C-alpha positions in Angstrom: 68.3 -182.3 155.4 69.3 -179.5 152.5 67.7 -176.4 153.9 69.4 -177.3 157.3 72.8 -177.3 155.0 72.0 -173.6 153.5 70.6 -172.0 156.7 73.2 -172.1 157.5 75.6 -171.4 155.3 73.7 -168.1 155.4 74.3 -167.6 159.2 77.8 -169.0 159.6 78.8 -171.8 162.2 77.0 -171.8 165.5 75.0 -169.1 164.4 77.3 -166.1 163.9 77.7 -163.9 161.0 79.0 -165.5 157.3 82.4 -164.6 156.5 80.9 -162.3 153.9 79.3 -159.8 155.5 82.1 -159.5 157.7 84.3 -159.0 155.4 82.0 -155.5 154.2 82.5 -154.3 156.7 85.8 -153.9 157.4 87.7 -151.2 156.0 90.2 -152.3 152.9 94.2 -153.0 153.6 96.3 -154.4 151.3 97.8 -157.6 152.4 100.5 -156.6 152.1 101.6 -152.7 152.8 104.2 -150.4 150.6 107.6 -149.8 152.4 107.0 -146.0 152.3 109.5 -142.9 152.0 109.4 -142.3 155.8 110.5 -146.4 156.7 113.0 -146.8 159.0 116.5 -146.7 157.6 119.0 -147.8 160.5 121.9 -146.7 158.5 119.8 -142.8 157.9 119.8 -143.4 162.3 122.8 -144.5 162.8 124.1 -141.6 160.7 122.2 -139.2 162.9 123.4 -140.1 166.2 127.3 -140.4 165.8 126.9 -136.8 163.5 125.9 -135.7 166.6 127.9 -137.7 169.2 130.6 -135.5 170.7 129.7 -132.1 169.1 126.6 -130.8 171.2 125.7 -128.2 168.3 125.1 -130.5 165.8 122.5 -130.8 164.4 122.5 -134.5 163.5 122.6 -134.1 159.2 126.1 -133.8 158.4 129.1 -136.6 159.8 132.7 -135.3 160.1 135.3 -137.4 159.9 136.2 -138.3 163.4 132.7 -138.7 164.0 133.0 -141.5 160.9 136.6 -142.9 161.8 134.6 -143.8 165.5 131.6 -145.4 163.8 134.2 -147.7 161.7 136.4 -148.8 164.5 132.9 -149.4 166.7 132.1 -151.3 163.9 135.1 -152.8 163.2 135.1 -151.7 159.6 138.7 -150.0 160.4 140.5 -152.9 161.5 143.9 -151.6 160.8 145.3 -154.0 158.1 142.8 -154.3 154.7 140.6 -150.2 155.9 142.8 -147.8 158.2 142.4 -144.5 159.3 144.3 -142.9 157.0 142.3 -144.6 153.7 138.9 -143.2 155.2 140.5 -139.9 155.7 142.1 -140.0 152.2 138.3 -140.9 150.6 136.3 -138.3 152.9 138.9 -135.4 151.6 137.9 -136.1 148.7 134.3 -134.5 148.7 136.3 -130.9 149.3 134.2 -131.1 152.8 134.6 -131.3 156.6 131.4 -132.8 157.2 129.5 -135.2 154.4 125.5 -134.9 154.1 124.2 -138.6 154.2 123.7 -138.8 150.5 127.6 -137.9 149.9 128.5 -140.2 152.8 126.7 -142.8 151.1 128.9 -142.2 147.8 132.4 -142.0 150.3 132.0 -145.8 151.4 131.3 -146.9 148.0 134.5 -145.3 146.6 136.3 -146.6 150.1 134.6 -150.0 149.3 135.8 -149.4 145.2 139.4 -148.7 146.3 140.4 -151.6 149.5 138.1 -153.8 147.4 135.2 -155.3 149.8 132.2 -155.8 149.9 130.0 -152.7 150.1 126.5 -154.6 151.8 129.7 -155.8 154.7 131.0 -152.5 155.5 126.4 -151.3 155.6 126.2 -154.9 157.8 128.8 -153.7 160.3 128.1 -150.4 160.4 124.3 -151.6 161.4 124.6 -154.6 163.9 127.4 -151.9 165.6 124.7 -150.0 167.3 124.9 -146.8 168.7 127.4 -144.9 169.0 129.1 -146.2 173.0 131.8 -145.0 175.3 133.4 -148.4 176.0 137.2 -148.8 176.6 137.2 -145.5 178.2 139.5 -144.8 181.1 138.1 -145.5 184.2 139.4 -144.1 187.8 141.6 -145.8 189.9 140.6 -145.9 193.6 143.5 -147.3 196.0 145.1 -147.0 199.1 148.1 -144.6 197.5 145.7 -142.3 195.3 143.4 -141.7 198.5 146.6 -140.8 200.9 148.3 -138.7 198.0 145.0 -137.0 197.6 143.9 -136.6 201.1 144.5 -132.5 201.0 145.0 -133.2 205.8 148.2 -134.7 204.9 149.2 -132.2 202.9 152.4 -129.4 204.4 153.2 -126.1 203.4 152.3 -123.9 200.7 150.7 -127.3 199.8 148.1 -126.9 202.3 147.6 -123.0 202.5 145.4 -124.1 199.4 143.0 -126.1 201.1 140.8 -124.8 204.2 140.3 -127.5 207.5 137.3 -129.5 204.7 139.5 -130.3 202.2 138.2 -128.0 199.9 139.8 -126.0 197.8 140.8 -122.1 198.6 141.2 -121.0 194.6 143.6 -117.8 193.9 143.3 -117.3 198.4 145.4 -120.2 198.2 147.7 -119.6 195.8 148.8 -115.4 196.1 149.5 -113.4 199.1 147.3 -110.4 198.7 148.7 -107.1 200.5 146.2 -106.0 203.2 146.9 -102.6 202.5 147.9 -101.3 205.7 151.4 -99.8 204.3 153.2 -102.0 206.9 155.6 -104.2 205.6 154.4 -108.2 205.8 156.5 -109.7 208.8 155.5 -106.9 210.7 153.9 -108.2 213.4 152.9 -105.0 216.3 150.6 -103.1 213.5 148.0 -102.4 216.2 150.7 -101.0 218.7 151.5 -97.8 217.0 149.5 -95.3 218.1 148.5 -93.1 215.5 147.5 -90.0 217.3 151.6 -89.2 216.3 
């Protein structure tokens, strides 16, 4: 019976390889990997997103005051009571730059939190929780019978009617100006072709 136990400890359960031999075959991997410098920082990722929002030429490395205010309003950091857009403007302008990089922006947040007696972690958490830039609260076009009636070019009269062709498409400059025909006759003359040119 002693031989059975010693034999099974070397072969493993059910004839499989022993645990020690499996450990020897695997590469050394640390039990808990250390966070690298390239780890995703949610505040930095959102900083890049808001720094690009509304500016097609921006590279996401620096944020303007208006982009920062948009981010803070979306995150409900700017509430109009404790922190206002005026407050953010005052502390942003202390850096004497139209755009701030991430390091300066974090200093700006620290200055703002310290001056307004708000926890910096609370501001950062709100800004991270708000998510990517959105366009909520934008104006939506209203579609009603009155709007349809007022924008139907078939019902226009007078000079307004002349600005559109039969399909309802605008004529552009041709619909707004009377261009001279260069014939030498006044505009209202009707018998241009009846005049004999052999005189």
